[in-house]
C-alpha positions in Angstrom: 0.0 0.0 0.0 1.5 3.3 -1.0 2.2 5.6 1.9 0.5 9.1 1.7 2.5 12.3 1.4 -0.3 14.4 2.8 -1.2 14.1 6.4 -3.7 15.8 8.7 -1.0 16.3 11.3 2.8 16.1 11.1 5.0 16.1 14.2 8.6 17.0 13.5 10.9 15.6 16.3 10.3 12.4 18.3 11.6 13.7 21.6 9.6 13.9 24.7 7.1 16.5 23.4 6.7 15.0 19.9 6.2 11.4 21.2 3.9 12.7 24.0 1.6 14.6 21.6 1.4 11.6 19.3 0.6 9.4 22.3 -2.3 11.6 23.5 -3.6 12.0 20.0 -3.7 8.2 19.7 -6.1 8.2 22.7 -8.6 10.6 21.1 -11.4 10.1 18.6 -9.5 11.0 15.4 -11.6 9.2 12.8 -9.9 9.2 9.5 -7.0 11.5 10.6 -3.5 10.5 9.4 -0.6 11.4 11.6 3.1 11.4 10.7 5.9 11.5 13.2 9.4 12.3 11.8 12.8 12.1 13.5 16.3 11.5 12.2 17.0 9.0 15.0 15.5 5.6 15.5 15.1 6.3 19.3 16.8 3.1 20.2 19.3 4.5 22.7 19.0 5.7 26.3 20.3 9.2 25.8 18.7 10.9 28.8 16.7 10.4 32.0 13.5 12.2 33.0 12.6 12.8 36.6 9.4 14.4 37.8 7.2 14.6 40.9 3.6 13.4 40.7 0.6 12.6 42.9 -0.9 9.2 42.4 -0.6 7.1 39.3 -0.1 7.9 35.6 0.2 6.4 32.1 3.9 5.8 32.6 4.1 4.0 35.9 4.9 0.7 34.2 8.1 2.2 32.9 9.1 4.1 36.0 12.5 2.7 36.9 12.2 3.8 40.5 10.6 6.4 42.7 11.1 8.0 46.0 8.9 9.6 48.7 11.9 11.1 50.5 14.4 13.6 49.1 17.6 15.1 50.4 18.5 18.8 49.9 22.0 19.8 50.9 24.4 22.7 51.0 27.8 23.0 52.8 25.9 24.6 55.8 22.5 22.9 55.6 21.0 19.5 55.0 17.4 18.5 55.1 15.6 15.2 54.4 12.1 15.9 53.2 9.1 13.6 53.0 7.2 14.8 49.9 4.0 12.7 50.3 1.5 12.8 48.6 4.0 13.4 45.8 6.4 10.7 44.6 9.6 11.6 42.7 9.8 9.3 39.7 12.6 8.4 37.3 12.1 7.2 33.7 15.0 6.2 31.4 14.9 7.7 27.9 15.0 4.4 26.1 12.2 2.9 28.2 10.0 5.9 27.3 10.8 5.7 23.6 10.0 2.0 23.5 6.8 2.4 25.4 5.5 5.2 23.2 6.6 3.7 19.8 5.2 0.3 20.7 1.9 1.9 21.6 1.8 4.0 18.4 2.6 0.9 16.2 -0.9 -0.4 17.1 -2.6 2.4 15.2 -2.7 2.2 11.4 -3.3 6.0 11.0 -0.1 6.9 12.9 3.2 6.6 11.0 6.8 7.0 12.4 9.6 7.6 9.9 13.3 7.9 10.4 13.9 10.9 8.1 15.9 14.1 8.6 13.8 17.2 8.1 15.6 19.8 6.0 13.0 22.5 5.7 9.5 23.4 6.9 7.6 26.1 5.0 4.1 27.4 4.6 1.8 28.4 1.8 -1.9 29.2 1.4 -2.8 25.5 1.4 -0.9 24.5 4.5 2.6 23.5 5.5 5.3 21.6 3.6 7.9 19.4 5.3 10.9 18.6 3.2 13.1 15.6 4.2 15.9 13.8 2.5 13.4 11.4 0.8 10.3 13.4 -0.1 8.1 16.4 0.6 5.1 16.0 2.9 2.1 18.2 3.1 -0.2 18.9 6.1 -2.8 21.3 7.4 -1.0 21.4 10.7 2.6 20.8 11.6 4.0 20.6 15.1 7.7 21.3 15.6 9.7 20.5 18.7 12.8 22.5 17.9 13.6 26.1 16.8 16.8 27.4 15.2 18.5 30.8 15.1 16.7 32.3 18.1 17.8 35.7 19.4 17.6 35.6 23.1 19.3 39.0 23.7 16.1 40.8 24.8 15.0 38.1 27.3 16.4 36.4 30.3 18.1 33.2 29.1 20.4 30.6 30.7 21.3 27.1 29.7 20.9 24.2 32.0 23.6 21.7 30.9 24.0 18.4 32.6 26.0 15.3 32.6 25.2 12.1 34.5 27.0 8.9 35.4 25.3 5.6 36.1 27.5 3.9 38.6 27.6 0.5 40.3 29.4 -0.3 43.5 30.5 -3.5 45.1 29.3 -2.5 48.5 25.8 -1.3 49.5 26.6 2.4 49.8 23.4 4.1 48.8 20.2 4.7 50.8 17.9 3.4 48.1 14.7 5.0 49.5 16.1 8.5 49.5 17.0 10.5 46.4 19.3 13.5 46.6 17.2 16.2 44.9 19.7 19.1 45.0 23.2 19.0 46.5 25.1 22.3 46.3 28.2 20.9 48.0 30.4 21.7 45.1 32.3 24.9 44.0 29.7 27.3 42.5 32.3 29.5 40.8 29.7 32.3 40.1 27.2 29.8 38.6 24.4 27.6 39.9 25.7 24.1 40.2 24.2 21.1 42.0 24.2 17.3 41.9 21.5 14.7 41.9 22.0 11.2 43.4 19.2 8.9 42.2 19.7 5.4 43.6 18.0 2.4 42.0 19.4 0.1 44.6 21.9 0.1 47.5 24.6 -0.6 44.9 23.6 1.6 41.9 22.7 5.2 41.2 22.6 7.9 38.7 24.9 10.7 39.8 24.2 13.8 37.7 25.7 17.3 37.7 23.5 20.2 36.6 24.8 23.7 35.8 23.0 26.9 35.1 25.2 29.0 32.8 25.6 30.0 29.2 29.1 28.6 28.9 29.1 24.9 27.9 31.9 23.0 29.5 34.2 20.4 28.1 33.2 16.8 28.8 36.3 16.4 30.9 35.3 19.3 33.1 31.9 17.7 33.9 33.6 14.4 34.5 36.1 16.0 36.9 33.4 17.6 39.1 31.3 14.4 39.2 34.4 12.3 40.0 35.4 14.7 42.8 31.8 14.7 44.2 31.7 10.9 44.3 35.1 10.7 46.0 34.9 13.6 48.4 31.2 14.1 49.2 29.7 10.6 48.8 33.0 9.1 49.9 32.8 6.3 47.4 36.1 4.9 46.1 35.2 1.5 44.5 32.7 1.9 41.6 32.3 1.4 37.9 30.6 3.7 35.4 28.1 1.7 33.3 26.5 4.6 31.3 26.8 8.3 30.7 24.4 10.9 29.5 24.6 14.6 28.5 22.1 17.2 27.6 21.4 20.9 27.3 18.0 22.6 28.2 17.3 26.3 27.6 15.7 28.1 30.5 14.3 31.3 29.0 11.5 33.8 29.3 11.7 34.2 25.5 8.1 34.2 24.0 8.6 31.0 21.9 4.9 31.0 20.8 5.4 34.1 18.7 7.0 31.9 16.1 3.7 30.1 15.6 1.9 30.6 12.3 -1.4 29.4 11.0 -0.1 26.0 9.9 3.1 25.6 11.9 3.1 25.4 15.7 6.0 24.9 18.1 5.8 22.5 21.1 8.1 21.2 23.8 11.3 23.1 24.4 10.7 25.1 21.2 7.2 26.1 22.4 8.4 27.3 25.8 7.2 24.3 27.7 10.3 24.0 29.8 9.9 25.7 33.2 12.2 28.8 32.8 13.1 29.0 36.5 14.0 25.4 37.0 14.4 23.5 33.7 11.8 20.9 34.7 9.7 19.8 31.8 8.5 16.2 31.7 5.2 16.6 33.7 4.6 20.0 32.1 4.9 18.5 28.6 2.5 15.7 29.5 -0.1 18.2 30.7 0.2 20.5 27.7 0.3 17.6 25.2 -2.9 16.2 26.5 -4.6 19.5 26.5 -3.5 20.2 23.0 -4.6 16.8 21.7 -8.1 17.3 23.3 -8.3 20.8 21.7 -7.5 19.4 18.3 -10.2 16.8 18.6 -12.8 19.2 19.9 -12.1 21.8 17.2 -10.9 24.4 19.7 -8.5 27.3 19.0 -5.2 25.6 19.7 -3.5 29.0 19.9 -5.3 29.6 23.2 -3.8 26.3 24.5 -0.3 27.3 23.3 -0.6 30.7 24.9 -1.5 29.1 28.2 2.2 29.0 29.1 2.2 32.9 29.0 0.7 33.7 32.3 1.6 35.1 35.7 4.1 32.2 36.2 6.1 33.5 33.3 6.4 36.8 35.1 7.6 34.9 38.2 10.1 33.1 36.1 11.4 36.4 34.8 11.9 37.6 38.4 13.7 34.5 39.4 16.1 34.6 36.4 16.6 38.4 36.9 17.7 37.7 40.5 20.2 34.9 39.7 21.5 36.2 36.4 22.1 39.7 37.6 23.9 38.5 40.8 21.3 39.8 43.2 21.3 36.4 44.8 22.8 33.0 43.9 20.7 30.1 42.7 22.1 28.1 45.7 20.9 30.8 48.1 17.4 31.0 46.5 16.8 27.3 46.5 18.2 26.9 50.0 15.8 29.5 51.3 12.8 27.9 49.6 13.5 24.4 50.9 14.7 25.6 54.3 11.6 27.6 55.2 8.8 26.1 53.2 7.2 22.6 52.8 8.6 20.9 49.7 5.0 20.1 48.6 4.3 23.8 48.3 7.4 24.3 46.3 6.5 21.5 43.9 2.9 22.8 43.6 4.3 26.2 42.7 6.7 24.7 40.1 3.7 22.8 38.7 2.0 26.2 38.4 -1.0 25.1 40.5 -0.7 27.5 43.5 -3.2 30.1 44.5 -2.2 33.8 44.6 -1.9 33.7 48.4 0.3 30.6 48.1 2.4 32.5 45.6 2.9 35.3 48.1 4.0 32.9 50.8 6.6 31.5 48.4 8.0 34.9 47.6 8.6 35.6 51.2 10.5 32.4 51.5 13.7 33.5 49.6 15.5 36.6 50.6 12.8 39.2 50.1 14.8 42.3 49.1 16.5 40.8 46.0 13.2 39.6 44.7 11.6 43.0 45.3 14.4 44.6 43.2 13.9 41.9 40.6 10.1 42.5 40.6 10.5 46.3 39.9 13.3 45.6 37.3 10.8 43.5 35.4 8.1 46.2 35.5 10.3 48.6 33.7 
């Protein structure tokens, strides 16, 4: 049977957002709608890990590698173990997510996944054109999970770059029921740097370094910090590295949705779905992907869905980035003040953008108030 070159929906990029949108579309009543998912990779490698907090159960519990109800927050002067119930902090390996979604999509004859590199996406009066190495596809609606050549100069912008090691030890050295959420016990050097320790057993864990800065390090530099942390802070000498991962996430108040056109819409990182003040994205992507899929099926204005990320929380993100990027206060100090003075469940609720205005005000009195007041008035100008 000859494959069509015109589709009702085309999704360019099979990362978290592209796969999630396809997944939620598959669960809707899309009679006669053909969907094409394009990516240059086969998605057969575990290139990243997603962690997120969640209440109760979800679609992805069967592929959650491990989860924790207790988290550790640490700085050189302060340590706190936090029970986060009713939330659970969950970890999913990239490869498990890819396999789960692609296996699910393979059951639907109207959804097609192709390994093709997209060269160009354009628009005319009849819709959008997607040009790959092999052919040109047409669609009324194209969703794109990446943007190129963005000028961030007029907006707060910082990169979260991270590298992680999966390590295995001979001795039971990890407290498997406790995950280290943020550990600032490493030289900050004018940046925001912290480490995660996510144990899957008493003898294995993902140790990951996250850095907020616009200067990408050499791979050796990340390795040196992780190695020193394992040796000096975790006091582990005997271990083997089984896997490594590396990634870069933009944290920005840039209005990504302004690039949307009638037939081309941006999603995921390219749509501003990454939380600008923290870099967390997985749960946010699930929520917005599901809402977008439902809007498409119901014939609603999807621009209203895509603009839902432009709300009071974006203003809060601007204040936060203003504070840390202009040196009013370090990221370590801000996060320490939040977790030291407030329940972690309230912080998570705020990062999920589900708080009331009164709860917002309580959060803004948690960190050092004066730097945030200055940041607030800076953003009003």
